C-alpha positions as CSV (number, residue, x, y, z in Angstrom):
1,M,-0.1,0.0,0.0
2,R,1.2,3.5,-1.0
3,T,0.5,6.3,1.7
4,L,0.7,10.0,1.0
5,V,1.1,11.9,4.3
6,I,0.3,15.7,4.6
7,D,1.2,17.7,7.4
8,C,0.4,21.7,7.4
9,S,-0.3,21.9,11.2
10,T,2.6,24.4,11.9
11,E,4.6,26.9,9.9
12,V,6.3,23.9,8.4
13,C,4.5,22.3,5.2
14,S,5.7,18.6,4.8
15,V,4.5,15.8,2.6
16,A,5.8,12.3,2.1
17,L,5.0,9.2,-0.1
18,F,5.6,5.8,1.5
19,D,5.5,2.2,0.0
20,G,4.5,0.4,3.1
21,S,7.0,1.5,5.7
22,E,9.7,2.6,3.2
23,L,9.9,6.2,2.4
24,I,9.9,6.8,-1.2
25,D,10.3,10.6,-1.2
26,G,9.3,13.6,0.8
27,K,9.5,17.4,1.0
28,Y,9.8,19.6,4.1
29,E,9.5,23.5,3.7
30,M,9.5,26.2,6.5
31,L,6.7,28.5,5.0
32,G,5.3,30.5,7.8
33,R,2.3,31.2,5.8
34,G,0.9,30.2,2.2
35,H,0.3,26.4,2.9
36,A,-2.7,26.5,0.4
37,E,-0.5,27.8,-2.4
38,R,2.4,25.5,-1.9
39,L,0.9,22.1,-0.7
40,V,-0.6,20.9,-4.0
41,P,2.6,21.7,-6.0
42,M,4.7,19.9,-3.3
43,I,2.6,16.9,-3.6
44,A,2.8,17.0,-7.5
45,E,6.7,17.1,-7.2
46,L,6.6,13.6,-5.6
47,P,6.9,10.4,-7.7
48,G,3.7,9.5,-9.5
49,K,2.5,13.1,-8.4
50,G,1.9,11.6,-5.0
51,E,-0.8,9.3,-6.0
52,A,-1.4,6.8,-3.2
53,D,-4.0,4.0,-2.0
54,R,-4.2,5.8,1.5
55,I,-3.8,9.4,2.6
56,A,-2.9,10.5,6.1
57,A,-3.5,14.2,7.1
58,A,-2.3,15.9,10.3
59,L,-5.2,16.6,12.3
60,G,-3.8,19.2,14.8
61,P,-3.8,20.9,17.1
62,G,-1.8,23.7,15.5
63,S,-2.4,26.4,13.0
64,F,-6.2,26.8,12.5
65,T,-5.7,27.6,8.8
66,G,-3.0,25.0,8.1
67,V,-4.8,22.1,9.8
68,R,-8.0,22.9,7.7
69,V,-5.8,23.3,4.4
70,G,-4.2,19.8,4.9
71,I,-7.3,18.1,5.5
72,A,-9.2,19.7,2.8
73,A,-6.5,18.6,0.3
74,A,-6.5,15.1,1.9
75,R,-10.3,14.7,1.5
76,A,-10.2,16.1,-2.1
77,L,-7.4,13.6,-3.1
78,A,-8.9,10.6,-1.5
79,F,-12.3,11.3,-3.3
80,A,-10.3,11.7,-6.8
81,W,-8.0,8.7,-6.4
82,G,-10.6,6.4,-4.5
83,A,-8.1,6.4,-1.6
84,Q,-8.5,5.5,2.0
85,L,-8.6,8.6,4.3
86,T,-6.9,8.7,7.7
87,G,-5.8,11.2,10.3
88,Y,-3.3,11.5,13.1
89,P,-2.7,13.7,16.1
90,T,0.1,16.4,15.5
91,L,1.4,16.2,19.2
92,A,1.7,12.4,19.2
93,L,3.8,12.7,16.0
94,V,6.1,15.2,17.8
95,A,6.4,12.8,20.7
96,A,7.3,9.8,18.5
97,M,9.9,11.8,16.8
98,A,11.5,12.6,20.1
99,R,11.3,9.1,21.3
100,H,13.1,8.1,18.2
101,E,15.8,10.6,19.0
102,V,16.4,9.9,22.9
103,G,15.0,6.4,23.3
104,D,12.2,5.0,25.4
105,E,11.6,8.1,27.8
106,D,8.5,10.0,29.2
107,I,7.9,12.8,26.6
108,G,6.3,16.1,27.4
109,V,5.2,18.1,24.2
110,A,4.9,21.7,24.0
111,M,3.9,23.6,20.9
112,T,2.7,27.1,19.9
113,G,-1.1,27.5,20.4
114,G,-3.4,30.6,19.9
115,H,-3.4,33.8,21.8
116,G,-0.2,33.2,23.6
117,E,-1.2,29.8,24.9
118,W,0.8,26.6,24.3
119,F,-0.6,23.1,23.3
120,T,0.7,20.4,25.8
121,Q,0.6,16.9,26.3
122,G,2.5,14.0,28.0
123,F,3.3,10.7,26.6
124,S,4.7,7.6,28.2
125,P,7.8,5.6,26.6
126,S,5.2,3.2,24.9
127,G,3.6,6.3,23.2
128,D,0.4,6.2,25.5
129,T,-1.0,9.5,26.8
130,Q,-0.2,10.0,30.3
131,R,-1.1,13.6,30.7
132,A,-4.1,15.0,28.9
133,F,-4.1,17.5,26.1
134,A,-4.5,21.1,27.2
135,S,-4.0,24.5,26.0
136,L,-2.3,26.6,28.7
137,S,-0.5,29.7,29.4
138,P,3.3,29.4,29.4
139,D,3.6,29.4,33.2
140,A,0.9,27.0,33.6
141,A,2.1,24.7,30.9
142,S,5.6,24.8,32.6
143,A,4.1,23.9,35.9
144,Q,2.2,21.1,34.7
145,T,4.8,19.5,32.4
146,L,6.8,17.2,34.6
147,E,8.4,15.2,31.8
148,H,12.3,15.5,31.8
149,V,12.5,15.5,28.0
150,V,10.2,18.1,26.4
151,A,9.8,18.3,22.5
152,G,8.3,20.9,20.2
153,T,8.4,24.3,19.0
154,Q,8.0,25.8,22.6
155,A,10.2,23.1,24.2
156,K,13.2,25.4,24.8
157,A,11.0,28.0,26.1
158,L,9.3,25.8,28.7
159,V,12.4,24.2,29.7
160,D,13.8,27.8,30.4
161,I,11.0,28.8,32.4
162,R,11.0,25.6,34.4
163,G,14.7,25.7,34.9
164,S,15.4,22.0,34.3
165,G,15.2,19.3,31.7
166,K,16.1,18.6,28.1
167,A,14.6,20.5,25.2
168,L,14.1,19.0,21.7
169,D,13.3,21.7,19.0
170,I,11.1,19.5,16.8
171,W,8.7,20.5,14.3
172,P,6.1,17.8,12.9
173,D,7.4,16.2,9.6
174,A,5.3,14.0,7.3
175,R,8.5,12.0,6.5
176,A,8.5,10.6,10.2
177,F,4.9,9.2,9.8
178,T,5.9,5.6,10.4
179,L,7.1,6.3,13.9
180,L,3.5,6.6,14.8
181,R,1.6,3.7,16.3
182,P,-0.9,2.5,13.9
183,E,-3.7,2.6,16.7
184,L,-3.2,6.4,16.8
185,L,-4.6,6.7,13.3
186,S,-8.3,7.9,13.1
187,D,-10.7,7.1,10.4
188,R,-12.4,10.4,11.1
189,A,-10.3,13.0,9.5
190,E,-11.7,15.8,11.8
191,P,-9.6,18.8,12.9
192,I,-8.3,18.9,16.6
193,Y,-8.4,22.6,17.1
194,G,-7.3,22.6,20.8
195,R,-9.3,25.8,21.8
196,A,-12.8,26.9,21.7
197,P,-13.4,29.1,18.8
198,D,-12.9,32.8,19.2
199,A,-16.1,33.9,17.4
200,Q,-19.2,32.9,19.3
201,I,-22.7,32.7,17.8
202,P,-24.8,35.5,19.6
203,A,-27.6,34.0,22.0
204,A,-31.0,34.5,20.7
């Protein structure tokens, strides 16, 4: 089975094409913005224009716009190719990349959220969630993140506030998809926003 992986959940945009567990090719670009314009050309640059039997998209949490762009592209391609559609949580991928680097340790993840908050979650050496996902202020995130190893875009900032630990500056990368445990994949490709929407429908 060929799998196309799409990750637009942060300032990085990455795509990867796998044959089984073997990486055929991948692209990784630090865009900041412009995912909607760059994503499809990046996919087209892959062998066979990225066509695959399965498409996996990052569900977030992360950039509101980026997550939606990635999922929308995955849905459209899955429909066009008759491919299976699946999704994966962004923080779990970051934790898996960290474990690949440091070995089987508890991993805390700290990623940039919205309105000055950070997305945080704790993972056991086996990859299970051991501290629930939350969107917290930097001080609260630092107080609640007890894992020695912290990975993610705000890892260094969190370790600096806490005054201890090992920080791994890791951005999610579609090319690392096979590090994820299969049971973390979801058949429902729905965004994980991480925060309540800023705009609220007025009460009647």
